N, C-alpha and C positions, 0 to 999 in steps of 0.2 A: 495486553490482549486487544486484538482488533475489535473495534466497536462496529456493529452492523446496524443499520437503520432500515427496516423494512416497510415500504410504503405499498399498499394494496389498492386495487380499484376493480371496477367491473369489466367483464369482457367486453361490454359495448365500448367502453372508453378505450380498451386495448385497440379495438378494430378501428375506432374513429381516429385515434392518434396515428395509426400506422398508415391509413389511407389519405389522411389530410396532409401528410408531409409531401411537399413538392407539388401538390395539385394546384391547378389553377394557372394557366399561362396565357389567358386572353390578352391579345396586344393591346386592346383599348383600356385595360386596367392596369398595365405595367407602368411603373414610374420611370422617368428619365434618369438613368444613372450614369449618364456620359461624363459627368464632372468627376465622378469618383474613379473612373477607369483610367488611372494615370500611367498604367503599364500595360495597355492593350497590345502594344508592340511585342509582348513577350510570347504570343502565340502566333506563328507564322505558317504560311501556306507552303505546299511543294513548290509552287511557282516561285515564291519568294527565295527559297533555298537554291533553286535552279538559277536564279539571276545572280545569287551570291557566288555561287561556284563558277559562273561564266564571267564574273569580273564586272558586272553591270551595276554594282553599288545600289542595290535596292533601297527603298525608302526605309529610313530609320537606322540603317547600317552606319556604324561609326567610321568604318575605313581602317581599323586598328588591327586587321587580321582576324582570322576565325578559325575555330576548331568544330568539326562535326563529330558528335559523339552517339554511337550506336550502344544502348545499354540493355542488359538482360540480367534477370535474377536466375535463370533456369540452370545454367551449368553447374553452380555450386550447390544449388538446392537439390539438383538431381543426383550429382556424383561427388560433391565437395571438391570439385576441381576448379581452379581459378586460371583464366586465360587473359593475357594482355594483347593477344594477337588475334584472337577470334578463331585460331586454327581448329578445324574439326567440327565447327559450330556452323549453325545456319548463316551467320554472318559471313563465313568464308565460303561455304558450298552453295548457298542459294542467292547470295548477293547482298550488297549494301549501297548506299549513297556513295558515289565516287569521293574518294578522300577521307571517308569516315574512319574513326578508330573505335576499337571495342573496350567496353568498361563493364565488369561485373558489378552489379549493384551493391553486393556485400563488400566490396573493397573499400567504401566509404565508412564502414563501421569499425568499431574498435576490435572485434573479434576476440580470439581466434575461431571461436565456433559460430555457426550460423543455423539457419533452420534445418539444415541437413542431419539426418539421422535423429538423435535425441533432442535436438533443438538447442537453443541458446542455454548456456550454463547459468547465466546471470544476466539481469537487464543491462549491465555495463557492456556486455558483449554485442548487444543490438544497438548500442548507442553510437551516434556519429562520432568520428574522430575528433580530437581536439582541434582548435582552429589552427594552430600552427602546423599540426600533423596533417590536417586537411589541405591546407595551402601547399604544404611541401609535396603532398601526393599528387595534387593537380598539377603542379609545376613539373613533376616527373612525366606527366602525360603530354606536357607542352602547353598547357593552360596556364595563362597569366590573368591578372586582375583586369586588364584592359581589353582582352579579346572578346569577340563575340563567340559565344558558344551555343550552338544548335544541338539539342537533345532529342533522340527519337528512339522507339522501341518497335518490336514486331512480335507481339504475343497476344494473349487473350486478355491482358490487363494493361495494355500499353501505356494508357494516361497514368496509371499508378507507378508503373515502372519508370517511366521518364520523369514523372513529378517528383519522385524521391530523389533523383540525381539533380534535377533542376533546383530543387530547394537547397541540396547541399552546396551546389555551386554558389547560389546567391549568399548563403550563409558564410561560405568561405570569403566572399567579397568580390567575386567576379561581377563586374559592372553591368554586363550586357548578357543575359541568359535567355534563350529562346527554346521553346518546345514545338516541334513540328506538329501542328494540329492535323489530325488524319493519319498520322504515323507513317510508317513505311508503305503501307497500303496507298496512301495518297501519292506517294511517289511513282509507285509502279503502275497505278491506275492512270496516272497522266502520261504513261509511256516514256518516261525519263530513262536515261541509261543507267545500268547499274554495273558495279564492280564484283568481282569474285575473288576469292583468295585471302589469306591473312594479311594484316598490316602491322606496323610496329610503331610505338611511341617515339616521338623525337623530343626529348626532355628540354625545357626551358632552363635558362640560367637561374631564374627565380621567379616565384610567383608575383613578386612586387611587394612593397611595403603596404600593408593593409591590416586594419584592425578587424576586418571582416564586418558582418552584420549581426551582432550578438542579439539584437532586438528580434530576430527572427526564430529564436529558441526561448522556450518557457522552461523554468526549472520548477522542481517540486515546492520550492519557497514561493515562487510566483503564484503557483496554483492555490497554495494554502492561504495566501493572502486574500484570494477571492473568496474562498470558502468561509473565513472568519470575518469578512466584511471590511478589512483594512484596505482593500483595492476595490473600489466601486466603479472604476473606469474600465474594467476587463470583465470577460465572461468565459467560462469554461465550456467548451463545445465538443461534445461526443460524435464522431464520425464514423462509428462502427455499425454493424447490422443492429435493427431494433431489438432483436432478441438478446443481443450482447448487452445493450443499453438497459434492459429490463432485468438482467441477470438470469435469463432462462437458458442462455448458451454461452460458450466460450469460444465459439467459432472453431477453427483449426488449430488453436494453440495447444498443442499436446505437451508442451514442456512446462506449463503451470495451469493450476486448476481453480483458480479464484474467479468468482462470478459476480457481476454487478457493474456499478459505475462509481465515478468520482462524485461526492456530494456537490449539489447545486448545479451540476452539469445539465445542459439543454441538448437535445438531439437535434441534429441538422439533416440528417440522412446518411446513408451509407455512401461509399465512394461512387457507386453506380448512378447515383442522383445527380451527379454533375457531368457525366459523360454520355456519349451517344450509346445507342443500343448495342453496337459492336465494340464498344470501349476503345475506340481508335481516336476519338475527337472529343474535346469538351463541349458542352452546351454553350449557348451564347451568354455573355456577361449579363445582358438584360434579363434573360430568363432566370439565371441563378439570383441576381439581385431581388427580383420579384418574388421568388420562392422563399428566400431568406427573410424578406421583410414581412411576408405573409406569416411566417412562423416566429415572428417576434424579434429577429435579429436586426441590429442597426449598426451603421458604419461609424457610430460614435463610441463604440466599445471595442476594445481590442479583443480579438478572439483567440483564446488558447485552444487549439485544436488537439485532440488526442484520439488514438485508436489503440490497437493491442500493442504495438511497439513503436511505430513511427513512420510507416510507409504511407498509409492512407492519409494521415494527419500531415505529412510532408507534402503530399499532393494538394491537399486543401489549402495549406498555408500558401503554397506557390500560387494557387489559383486566386486566392483572396488578394495576394500581392498584385497580380495582374489586374484585378478589378480595382485596386486602390483602396481596399478595406484593411485596417491594420490588423495583423494576425501574427502569431508565433506557433511553433510546433513544439507541443510537450513531448520531446524526444524521450523514448522509453515507455511513454504511455501508460496503459492499464497494467502491463507486466511490472513496471516500476512501481507504480502506486499501490497495486494490490498485494504485492509480495512483501511490502513493509507493514508489520503488524501494528504499528503505531497510527496507521492512516484509517480513517473511517470510510465506509463504503455505504452505498445505497443499492436497493434492489426494487423491484415492482414498477408500477406505473406512476409517475409523479402526480400529485393532485392538481 
């Protein structure tokens, strides 16, 4: 039977915890995290992408060729239809960055089911493809390990959408992965040219020999070692809504009904806490590092991020990578953990 640990607390503490997360961004009290931001180039501007397309070799570009990927979760979530061309979608009808190709976010998962209809039938269906399978899939798109890949989205959760795919690309072993900070809106706001119509993938001969980056994914065994104290160099980080963390809600996950959190997990904030108000950009690395440190997180412990299934935690893992903080995505997240009756769960407000 599943063991449940219930932790209660006063309503005052509930409100205090909620409002303190992410507060305090006074510039004179922030620490200098520049030395930790070892992959700051992972976030690029529309101007940088324009120079890339124009052949101007912008700063930090390797010169090994590039692929621009427009990604979206919407088509399959809405109709369970997958497109590799973007035909009939906003990508084709409203426009995209010139030369971009289309990718459905669910395509990097094991499947065959998705959030469409009744939802995932098991945690394995929401899980990212195996490394060999993922590498072969990206090669079918024309992506190889040495190319620069720029990812962007154009929806109301653009940073999460792009973050899911950017993390998968890193995990597969692509050496240079970028996210367009500001999303498609930054491109159109700059007045740059757009293309319309569908596009097609041009497969590569191979992805290239690579063992990927397995350190960017955390397993249930990894998480369990933190809980039982055999791993003191890592920490479990919950990036769901606070009501999910306390067990008051299970958000929109209609395909499973477990409530609570993984034992010892610390709440870092929901995904909206590291993005702009319109969800099209990330906040600055400096602001994120300050907020995380205020909440007790440090860069000397590897962060095992988890959410309901893997999208929000993939975004957080990619962002931590860009900051230079060690991190991994607990792929499968709360769905995987909570539906195993052998795993303990906690609810309530931590003392």
